[in-house]
C-alpha positions as CSV (number, residue, x, y, z in Angstrom):
1,M,97.4,130.2,128.4
2,T,98.3,131.0,124.8
3,P,95.6,131.4,122.0
4,D,96.6,128.2,120.6
5,E,96.3,126.3,123.9
6,L,93.0,127.8,124.5
7,L,91.8,127.0,121.0
8,R,93.0,123.3,121.7
9,E,91.1,123.2,125.0
10,L,87.9,124.5,123.5
11,G,88.2,122.0,120.8
12,E,88.5,119.1,123.2
13,L,85.5,120.4,125.1
14,A,83.6,120.6,121.7
15,M,84.2,116.9,121.0
16,S,83.0,115.8,124.4
17,L,79.9,118.2,124.7
18,G,78.9,118.8,121.1
19,P,76.0,116.2,121.0
20,A,74.5,117.7,124.2
21,V,74.0,121.1,122.8
22,R,70.4,122.1,123.0
23,P,68.0,125.0,124.4
24,A,67.5,124.0,128.0
25,E,64.0,125.5,128.2
26,T,62.6,123.1,125.6
27,D,61.8,120.3,128.2
28,E,60.0,122.5,130.4
29,L,58.0,124.0,127.4
30,L,57.0,120.4,126.5
31,R,56.0,119.6,130.1
32,S,53.9,122.6,130.2
33,L,52.2,121.8,127.1
34,T,51.1,118.3,128.2
35,Q,50.0,119.8,131.6
36,T,47.9,122.5,129.8
37,A,46.4,119.9,127.5
38,R,45.3,117.6,130.2
39,R,43.6,120.4,132.0
40,L,42.0,122.0,129.1
41,F,40.5,118.7,127.9
42,G,39.6,117.6,131.2
43,A,41.7,114.5,130.6
44,A,43.0,111.9,133.2
45,A,46.5,112.0,131.5
46,C,48.4,113.5,128.5
47,S,51.7,112.1,127.2
48,L,54.2,112.9,124.6
49,A,56.2,110.0,123.0
50,L,59.0,110.6,120.7
51,L,60.6,108.4,118.0
52,T,64.2,107.3,118.5
53,E,66.6,108.5,115.9
54,D,66.3,105.2,114.0
55,D,62.5,105.2,114.4
56,S,62.5,101.8,116.0
57,E,61.1,102.8,119.3
58,L,58.8,105.4,121.0
59,V,60.2,107.0,124.2
60,Y,57.6,108.6,126.5
61,T,59.6,111.8,127.3
62,T,56.8,113.9,128.9
63,A,53.6,113.1,130.8
64,A,51.1,114.6,133.1
65,G,48.3,113.1,135.2
66,E,47.5,109.5,136.0
67,G,50.5,107.2,135.7
68,A,52.9,110.1,134.7
69,D,55.8,109.0,136.9
70,D,55.8,105.5,135.6
71,V,55.2,106.3,131.9
72,T,57.9,108.9,131.8
73,G,61.0,107.2,130.2
74,M,59.1,104.1,129.1
75,R,60.1,102.7,125.7
76,I,58.0,100.7,123.3
77,P,58.4,99.5,119.9
78,S,57.3,102.0,117.3
79,T,54.8,99.5,115.8
80,Q,53.1,98.7,119.1
81,G,49.9,100.0,120.7
82,I,47.7,102.9,119.6
83,A,50.8,105.2,119.7
84,G,52.7,103.0,117.3
85,W,49.6,103.0,114.9
86,V,49.4,106.7,114.9
87,V,53.3,107.2,114.1
88,Q,53.1,104.4,111.4
89,S,50.0,105.7,109.8
90,G,50.5,109.4,110.3
91,Q,46.7,109.6,111.1
92,P,45.0,110.9,114.3
93,I,42.7,108.5,116.1
94,A,39.9,108.7,118.7
95,I,38.9,105.4,120.4
96,S,36.1,105.3,123.0
97,D,36.3,101.6,123.9
98,L,40.0,100.7,124.2
99,A,39.2,97.3,125.9
100,N,37.8,96.0,122.7
101,D,40.3,97.5,120.3
102,P,43.0,95.0,119.2
103,R,45.6,97.7,118.7
104,F,45.5,98.6,122.4
105,A,48.7,97.4,124.3
106,R,47.0,96.7,127.6
107,E,50.1,95.2,129.1
108,V,51.9,98.5,128.6
109,A,49.3,100.6,130.2
110,E,49.2,98.0,133.3
111,Q,52.9,98.8,133.8
112,T,52.0,102.4,134.4
113,G,49.4,101.6,137.0
114,Y,46.5,103.3,135.0
115,V,44.5,101.5,132.3
116,P,42.3,104.0,130.4
117,Q,39.0,103.5,128.7
118,T,39.4,106.1,126.0
119,I,42.2,107.7,124.0
120,L,42.6,110.6,121.6
121,A,46.0,110.6,120.0
122,V,47.6,112.7,117.1
123,P,50.8,112.6,115.2
124,V,53.6,115.2,116.1
125,E,55.4,115.9,112.8
126,T,57.1,118.4,110.7
127,A,57.1,118.7,106.9
128,Q,60.3,116.6,107.0
129,R,59.6,113.8,109.4
130,M,57.4,112.1,111.9
131,L,58.5,113.0,115.4
132,G,56.1,111.2,117.7
133,V,52.6,111.1,119.1
134,L,50.7,113.3,121.6
135,S,48.0,111.2,123.5
136,L,45.1,112.2,125.9
137,L,43.6,109.5,128.1
138,D,40.0,109.6,129.3
139,R,39.2,113.2,128.4
140,D,35.9,114.7,129.3
141,A,34.1,114.1,126.1
142,A,30.8,115.6,127.5
143,R,32.0,119.1,128.0
144,P,31.0,121.9,125.6
145,G,33.1,122.0,122.4
146,A,34.5,118.4,122.8
147,E,33.5,117.7,119.2
148,Q,36.5,120.0,118.2
149,D,39.1,118.1,120.4
150,M,40.8,116.4,117.6
151,A,41.5,119.7,115.8
152,L,42.5,121.4,119.1
153,L,44.8,118.6,120.1
154,S,46.5,118.7,116.5
155,L,47.4,122.4,117.4
156,F,49.0,121.2,120.6
157,A,50.9,118.8,118.6
158,D,52.0,121.5,116.1
159,Q,53.5,123.5,119.0
160,A,55.4,120.5,120.1
161,A,56.7,119.9,116.6
162,L,57.8,123.4,116.4
163,A,59.7,123.3,119.7
164,L,61.3,120.0,118.8
165,A,62.3,121.2,115.3
166,S,63.9,124.2,116.9
167,V,65.9,121.8,119.2
168,D,67.0,119.9,116.2
169,R,68.2,122.8,114.2
170,F,69.9,124.3,117.2
171,S,71.6,121.1,118.1
172,I,72.8,120.3,114.5
173,L,74.1,123.9,114.1
174,G,75.8,124.0,117.6
175,K,77.4,120.6,117.0
176,V,78.7,121.5,113.6
177,L,80.2,124.8,114.8
178,L,81.6,123.0,117.9
179,D,83.0,120.2,115.6
180,A,84.6,122.9,113.3
181,L,86.3,124.4,116.4
182,A,87.5,121.0,117.5
183,E,88.9,120.4,113.9
184,A,90.7,123.7,114.0
185,A,92.2,123.0,117.4
186,T,93.8,119.9,116.0
187,G,95.7,121.9,113.5
188,S,93.3,122.9,110.7
189,D,92.3,126.4,110.1
190,L,89.1,127.6,111.8
191,V,87.7,129.6,108.9
192,L,88.3,126.7,106.5
193,A,86.7,124.2,108.9
194,L,83.6,126.4,109.3
195,R,83.2,127.0,105.6
196,Q,83.5,123.1,105.0
197,A,80.9,122.6,107.7
198,A,78.6,125.1,106.0
199,D,78.6,123.0,102.8
200,G,76.9,120.1,104.4
201,L,74.0,122.0,106.2
202,P,70.5,123.1,105.0
203,A,70.4,126.7,103.6
204,A,69.5,128.5,106.7
205,D,72.1,126.8,109.0
206,A,74.7,127.0,106.2
207,D,74.1,130.8,106.1
208,L,74.8,130.9,109.9
209,A,77.9,128.7,109.6
210,A,79.2,131.0,106.8
211,L,78.6,133.9,108.9
212,A,80.7,132.5,111.8
213,A,83.4,131.7,109.3
214,A,83.2,135.4,108.2
215,F,83.6,136.6,111.6
216,A,86.4,134.1,112.4
217,A,88.3,135.6,109.4
218,L,87.8,139.1,110.6
219,A,88.9,138.2,114.1
220,R,92.3,137.4,112.6
221,R,92.6,140.8,111.0
222,G,92.4,142.8,114.1
223,A,90.3,144.7,116.7
224,A,89.4,147.4,114.3
225,E,87.9,145.1,111.8
226,R,86.0,143.2,114.4
227,R,84.4,146.4,115.7
228,L,83.4,147.4,112.1
229,A,81.8,144.2,111.5
230,L,79.9,144.3,114.7
231,A,78.6,147.7,114.0
232,L,77.5,146.7,110.4
233,V,75.6,143.7,111.9
234,R,73.9,145.9,114.5
235,D,72.9,148.5,112.0
236,I,71.4,145.7,109.8
237,G,69.5,144.3,112.8
238,D,68.1,147.8,113.6
239,Y,67.0,148.3,110.1
240,V,65.1,144.9,110.0
241,E,63.5,145.6,113.2
242,R,62.3,149.0,111.9
243,R,61.1,147.8,108.6
244,P,57.4,147.1,108.2
245,P,56.5,143.4,107.9
246,R,56.1,142.0,104.4
247,A,52.5,141.3,103.3
248,R,51.8,137.5,102.9
């Protein structure tokens, strides 16, 4: 296979697989987070619901405990129920008598086979956008330290937000780089395609795309140039690792 044929084949692969690029371990991390939270709070169940891209629905992507199998994959309007109230208001909430709260979507709970009496729910968000809601059902409110549950669950939500933000950045950057490769495979210059892709990215991602473009340019110059670039990057990496951390 010639280099042009290989590039074209990789480009076709990029067009078909680009949207699916994401760190595979993220789902397991989020599952572990909900399982740990359920045990720590002595709760009957813990779930993570994420907003769809257009913010119209909440999708329960991860759950542990009572009703977990039935709730996982469930979709509800983002304005419905306690979870909907949390993502719309951006505020955490604790309710000790769900049966008498008009925001409680009892029919949704009944579909999971488990109807809770209490809930603690906090938003999962970054500085840029609301991502979803993390909910605890029927936690043990009598255990020592339970008065700090809202703050502690918010820390779990922050960890989920960090993981999801990493996925978004990885997916966006991976798709941009693969799309640039696909563009080059159809006849454009790879270096130019990568540089153009960098123009539309946030600063940190644009730097990585620009770095990819620089390596693509060096790759065309020859093996000696590639080895020199690699040695420089390794030296810089070693220097950064040895340098004392900056005071904050």
